[in-house]
N, C-alpha and C positions, 0 to 999 in steps of 0.2 A: 944654426940658432932658430931659424924659422920652423924647422922640422921639430925641434925639441919643444917649442912653444905650442905647436899644434897637438903633439902627443900629450902634453900636460893638460891642455884644455879638454882633450877627449877623455882622459882619465877622470877629470873632475866631473864631467857630465855623466859618466857611467856610475861614479860613486853616488851622485845626487839621485839618479834613477833607482839605484839599489836601495838607498836609504828610504826613498819614498815608498818603494814596494814593501820594505820591512815594516814601516810605520802603518801602511795600509793593512797588511796582514795581521799585525798586532792589534789594530783597532777592531778588525773583523773577529778575531779570536776572543777579544774582550767582550764584544757584543754577544757572541754565542754563549760565553760563560754566564753573562748576566741573564740571558734568556733561558738558561738551563738546557741548551741544545747539546752540550757536551759535558762530560763529567771528568773529574780529576783522574789522571792515570793511575795514581796510587789506589784510589777507591776501586777502580776497575780491577786492578790486580788483586786487591784484597778480597773482592767479591768472587773472583775466579777461584782463588785458593779455598774459600769457604765452600763453594759449589763442588769443587774437586773432592774435598774431604767428605762431603755428604754422599757423593756418588761412589766413592771408594767403600764407604761403610755399607751403602746400598748393595753393591756387588758382592761384598764379603758375606753378607747374609745368605746369598744364594748358595755359597759353598757350605755354609752351616746347615742349610736345608738338606743338602745331599747326605750329610752325616746323620742328621736327625732321621731321615727316611730309612736309612739302613740299620739304625741302632736304637731307635726310641719308639715309645708308644705315643699315639696321637693325643690321648687324654692327658698324659703327663706333660707333653710339650705345651698344650693349650693352657693347662693350669699354671705353668711357669710364666707364660705370656700374660695371663690374667694378673698374676702378682706384679709383673713388671708394669703392666698398664695401670694398676692401682697406684704404684709408686710415682710413675711419670705424671699421671693425671693430678695427683695430690700436689706435686711440685708445680704444675702449671697453674692450678688454682691459687697456690700460695704466692707465686711470683707476680700475679696480677693484682694481688691485694697488698703486697709488701714490696715497696720500692727498693729497700736495702737487699732483700733476698733476690729480687730480679737482677740487681746489679752484680751480685755475687754469682748468680746462675749464668749470666751472660759472660762474665769474666772467665768462667770455667769452660762452658760449653758454647759460647757465642761463636767460636770459629766454625761451628757446624750448622749455624742457623742463618736463615735469610734475614734481611733487614726488617721486613714486615713482621716476621715471627718474634722479633725482639720487643716490639712495642704494640702492634695492632692485632696480630693473628696468633692463634695457638700453634704450638710446635707440631710440625708434620709427623713426628713420631707417634702422636696420638692416633691419627688416622691410619698410619702404617700398622700399628698394633691391632686396631679394630679390624682392619682388612685381614690380617693373618689369623686372628682368633675366629673371625667369621667363617673363613674357608675351612679351618680345622674342625669347626663345629658342624658345618652343613654338609661337607662332602667327604667321600672316602679318602683314605690317607694318601693315595697316589695322586688323585686329582688336586687335593689340597696342597701337596708338595710342589707339583708343577705350576700351580697358580702363584704360589709365593716365589718360585724361581722366575716366572715371567715378570712379576713385579720387580724383583731384584735386578735382573739383567736387562730386560727389554726397556724399562723406563730409563735406566742408565745409558743404554745404547742410543735411545732416541734423543736424550739430552746432549750427549757428546757429539753425535753426528749432526744434529740440528744446529748446534752452535758453530760447528766447523764449516759445514757446507750448506746449511739451510738457506743462506742468501742467494744461492745459485739455482734453487729449485722453487717449485710452486709453493705458495703459502696458503694454508687453510684459514678459515675465518677465526678460529680460536688461537691463531698465532703460531700453531705448529706447522712444521714444514714436511714436504714430501720426502726429503732426504732423511729426516729423523724417523719417519714412519717406516721407510724401507730398511733403515738400520735396525729398527726395533724388530721387524719381521725376520730379518736375517739372524739376529742373535737369538730370537725366540725359537727358530728352527734348530739352531745348534743346541740350545738348551734341551729341547725335546729329544733330539738324537742322543744326547748324553744321558738323559733321564730314562727313556724307554729302550734305548738301544744298548747301553753299556751297563746299567745297573741291574742287579738281580731282583726279580719280583716274585711274590707269592702267587702262583697261578689261581689259587682258590679265592683270593681276595682282590686281585688286581683288576682294574677297570679295562685294561687292554692286555690281551694274551695273543701273541703273534700267531700261534698255531690255530687259534679259533676266530681271530678277528677278520672282519670284512675289509679292514683298512691295513694295507701293508705299511711297514715302518716308514718308507720315504714319504708316502702320502700323509701319514700321521704327523711327521715332523713339519712338513710344509703347512699343514692345516693348523697345527698348534702355533707355529710362528705367525701365521696370518691372524689367528685369534688374538695373540699377544699384541701384535701391531695395531689392530683395530681397537682393542681395549684401551691401549695407550692414547690413540688418536681421539676417541670419542669423548666429548665434553658432556657428561651426564648430569644435568641440573646444577652445574657449577660445583659438583662435589670434588674432593681432592682425589688426584690420580692414585694415591696410595690406598684409597678405599675402593675406587671403581675398578682398577685393573685386576686385582685378585678375585673379587666377587663376580665380575662380569665374565672373565675368562674361565673361572671355575664353573659357573653356571652353564656356559656354552659347552664346555668339555663334558660335563655331566650329562647334558641332554644328548649329545652325540654318542658317547661311549656307553652310558648306562641306560638312559631313557629310551633311545632308539636301538640299543643293543648292538651298535657297530663295533664296540670294543671286544666282545667275545660272544660268539654264537652260543645261545643257550640250547639245551636239549629241546627238540620239537616233538610233541606228542602226536603220533599219527592218529588218523580218524578212528580206526578200529580199536586202538588202545584207549582212546578217549572214551569210546562207548563203554568199554569194560570198566574204566574208572568211574564213570557216571553210575553204572549199575552197582558197583561194589562200594565205592567211597561215600556216596550220598544216598540214603534210602530211608523210608519211613517204615518202622516195624509195625507189627499188628497192634501194639499198644498205643501207636500214634506218636512215639517219641522219635524226633529227628536226630539222627546220629551222623557224625562225620569222624571217621577214624583218625584223620590227620589232626583234627583239633584235640582229640583225646590224647594222641601222642604228644603234642606240644604241651598239653596240660600236665602230663606226667613228668615231663622233663623240667618244666618250669618250677616244680616244687623243690628242686635241688639247686642251690646257688653254686653253680660250677665256676671253674676257673674262667676268667675273662678270655676273650678270643685272642688277644695278644698281650702277653705279660712278660716283662723282662726277667731273665733269670737272676735271682737275688742270692743264691746260695753257691757255695764252692764245694762242699763235701756232703755226701749222702752216706748214712750208716744205719745199722739196725741194732736196736737195744731190746734185750729180753726183760720183761717185767714179771717177776716171779709171783707177785701179789695177785695179779689178774690173769696169770698164765697166758700172756699174749706177747706178741712182738710189736714194737713201735718203730716207725720210720723217723729218723732224725735228719734234719737239714741244718748243717753247721751246728750240731749238738742240740738243736731245738726240736721238740716233737712236732711232727706233721699233724695238722688238724684238718678236720672236715670243714666244709663251708658253714655247718651249723655250730662249729666251735668245739666239737668233741675230738679227743685224740683218735687218730686213725690206727686202730689196734687190730691185729690179725691173730686169731687163735693159734696155739702151739701146733694144733693138728694141720695147720696150713702154712708151715714154715716156708715151703717153696714159693707160695703166693707172696709172702713178705719180701722175699728176694726179688720176685718179679716186679713188685711195685717199686722197690728201691731202684731196680734197673730202669724203670720208666723215668724216674726223676734224674738218675745219673746220666741218661742218654740225651737229655734235653740240650738244645743249643741255647744261644743267648736270647732267642725269642721263644716263648712258650705258647703252644697252640692247644686249644681245648680238646681237639680230637686225638692229641698225642698222649693222653693220659686215660685210656679207657678203663684200666683196672682200678685206678684211683677213684674215678667218678663212680664206678660200679659199687665199690665197697663203701664209699661216702654215702651213696644213696641208701644202702642197707642200714648203715649206722644212724643217719639223721632221720630217715623217714619211717623205718620199720622197727628199729630197736627202741626208739624213744616214744612213739605214739601208736598205740594199737588201733586208734580210729583211722589214722592215715593208712595203715596196713589194710584194714578192712575196706576202705574206700578204693584203694588201688585194686584189690581183688575184685570188687564189684565192677569197676571199669574194665578190667580184663575179661570178665565174663560177658559184658556187653559186646566186646570185640568178637566173641564167639559167633554171634548172629551175623556179623559182617565178615566172617573168616574168608580169607583169600581163596582157599582150596575148596570151599563149599559152593562157589559160584564158578561154574565151568562153562566152557564154550563148545558149541557143536561144529564150529569151523574156525579157521582153516584146518586142514588135516594135520599140518605140522604142529599146531597148538594142541589139537586133540591128542596126538601121539605123546607130546610132552606131558600133558595132564595125566595120561594113563601110566606113564613111566615114573613120574615123580610125585603125583598127588594121591592117586588111588592107593598105593601101598601105605601111606600115612593114615588115610581114612580107615583102611582095614585094620591097621595096627591099633589105633585108638579104640575102635569098636570091639575088637577081640580082647585087648588087654584090660579094658575097664568095663566091658560088658554094657556099653551104651549105644544109643542110636544117634547117628550123625546124618542130618538131612543135607542134601545137595540139590542144586537147581541149575538149569541152563537158561532160565528166563530172566526177566528184568525185575520181577517183584521181589520184595524182601523176604528173608527167611527168619523163622524163630525156632530155635532148637527146643526139643522137649524139655520140660521142667525137670524131669528125672535126670536127664543128661547134665543139665546145668548144676543140679544139686550134687551129683557125684563128682563132677570135675571140680566144683568149688571145694568139696571136702578134701580133695587131693592137694590142691595148691595152698589151702589153709595150713596144711602140715609141712609146707616148705619152710626151712629156716630163712632168716632175713636175707642172707647172701644169695641163696638159691632163688628166692622170690624176686630179688633185684635183677638177677640174671635172666629169669623167665620174663620179667616185664620188658627188659631191653630186647630180648629175642623176639617177643611178640610184636612190639612196636616196629622193629626193623623189618621183619618179614611180613608184616601186615596179616599175621596168621597166629591165632591162639594155638592151633594144633601143631604147626611147625615149631613154635617155641617150646611146646610141651615135649615133642619128640626130641628136640635138641637137648634140653636139660635132663631128660631121662635116658639119654645116650642111645636112642634109636637111630638118630641121624648124626652124621659127621658135620663139621662146619661147611665143607664143600657141598655136601648134599642139601643142607638147609639153605645155603645161599642160592644154589641152583633152583630149588623148589620155589623160592620167593621171587625169582626173576624169570620164570619161564615165559611170561608174556613178552618181556623184552627180548629174550632169546629167540622167540618165534619171529618177532619183528626184524631182528638183525639177520636172521637166516634168509629173510626175503629181501630186505632193503640194504643190508650191510650195517656195519658199526659206525657210529660217530666217534671219531678219534678223540681221545682224552675225555670221553663222556661216559659211554657204556662200560668200558673197561675200568675206569676210575670208580664208578659206582659199585661195580662188582667187588673190587678189591676193598673198598671201604666197608661194605657189608660183611665181608669175610673177616676183616680186622675186628670189627665190633662183635660179631658172633664168636670169634676166637677168644675174645676177652671174657665172654660169658663162660665158655668151657674151662678156661684157665682158672677163673675165680671159684667155680663150684666143684671142680673135679680134682684140682691139684691138692695133694696132701703128702705127708711123709711116706705113705705107702706107694 
């Protein structure tokens, strides 16, 4: 009995101690609740769900960016984002002035908003859209895309890793953790590898080309990840991360890849070639007029409003229609007449039936992205129709500009060294000079000095009479050949069938050929330039020589 009494007494004491501990813990919890030191579990869970929804949407946008990069035009994407921004911004203004609208807005989209955004602060979507629109406006397509990808994935990774493991690592002053930053860098590197390592890029427009770049892919991925992590970490004047991350990362990438040229080595002009260009490209003639052939070339091209650099294919079927009233062929895209940039129908005379089929073939062979250089015949005949058929003053102005090129003609400024260049000049330039002088009974002056030349007035007048008799299409082809070859005489020899496309291309590039014989070729530079000139000169021959005969 005594044993039972002792056990009962012991149990009562333990119960009293346990009840006292429970009361003490309850009082402590109640005090913390009153002081705001802990929050309701349900509220925490609700906030976590809201943040998860935001970050899932954040990440999904990254995948959308990959689709946009491979299949869309930057301007079109930016314009769509501007429409979206206008809608969201209007809704934000309205909800801060209308309590009922704000309640409805929060009821529908509140699960994706932070508590402060519901009452005190604007929606983060505003800064997100501004950041995306900003990089699409300021930077090339690839840099803009990877910047948005960094925003979508790096920021999400930093948030997730920071919440999960941030308490175990160093905390920065702005409240962000080392764990979150490292997570952001890792995901940024993965994003860079996917973007630059797995996606296909246009070598002509890409900011990073592996074969030409000083940065190998592994270094680029790590560098991009580091830039993404640092952009996420930096607190720039208290601005929203959605604005800072894309603009800052895009700026740094542009400086590295484009500004410093680390993304793709550009062609380097050797000293001797530079002297030649100084002698030929910029000089003051005897009348005191400063001329620059390249500016004349750009001026001629700018008169034609050509196809944009990147345009989505909008047609499915290409066909040819005969117009008996005008005795011409018309190109139809989905049964609609193809028009020139000036708004005229692109019409080809009956005598150039094969040319009509070649132009139709150009449009038929286009992929989903249309490039300006892939339509040489179309741009050539558009130039003829818009500039020369419509306006006689434009035609005369172009002829005068071409005659000014005669004083700066490539083959009239020859070199006395090195021997390899002299030999090439004798082989490719001298026969052209002899042919022009003999065929047209004119005098062509040449020099190996640095002073400018002025061809005899009689020569200029006779050659002017010749090209004034060219029809619009032949004049358009002659203009292109002259500007590409930097030589009035090479262009004339080409359109008069004295030179083949191969011979004209070689004659226009003998200085580069001489340099490569000594120093070697720059891969994907010299050979690409040569083929590009051949393609454009070939379009000239096709346009003016092809006929039913």
